[in-house]
Phi, psi and omega in degrees: 000316180303319180298318182294318179294317178299320177295318179305312180291319181297324182267005178287141178284332184212130183224116181242131183236156175239136185229146171241095184068240180264004185262123176286121181246348178200157182208142171230119184241128187226150169249122189207160169261357178072352186244319186245314185216144177228118179267107179280092188276338175222127172227113182221142176227129176312137183305323179293339184253002183289162182066028177236011177083009182292321178297316177294325176293324177294322179291319178300315180294322176300313181299319180298333179281352187254165170299148185301336180263359179294145180255141175256125181250128180235118174273133182232165175248132177287150175257158182293335179282338185078007185296321180299313178301315181295321179299315182289324176297315176300323183276013174067034170261147180269125181258118184233104177047058176072013182234129182253131180241128183243000000 
């Protein structure tokens, strides 16, 4: 498993991280051409650090690394409570069939 995660991180086109001192608290991993489209394949924030805007900051830093007209696509999994969908709608993201486009 460690080899697989290492390869996943090594081959990412764009990797943005959030830290609290020496503790990794968030990550955004993307596959992109930097000009037209960016697939934000992983967006994760440590549970203890959620609801502090870290995820949105990770997305903003991802966006800053791209061409101004590039689109970010984030695939999500729905939760039974619907909280994830509500969060993204509130954050002004467009939800299209379990796919968010920014």
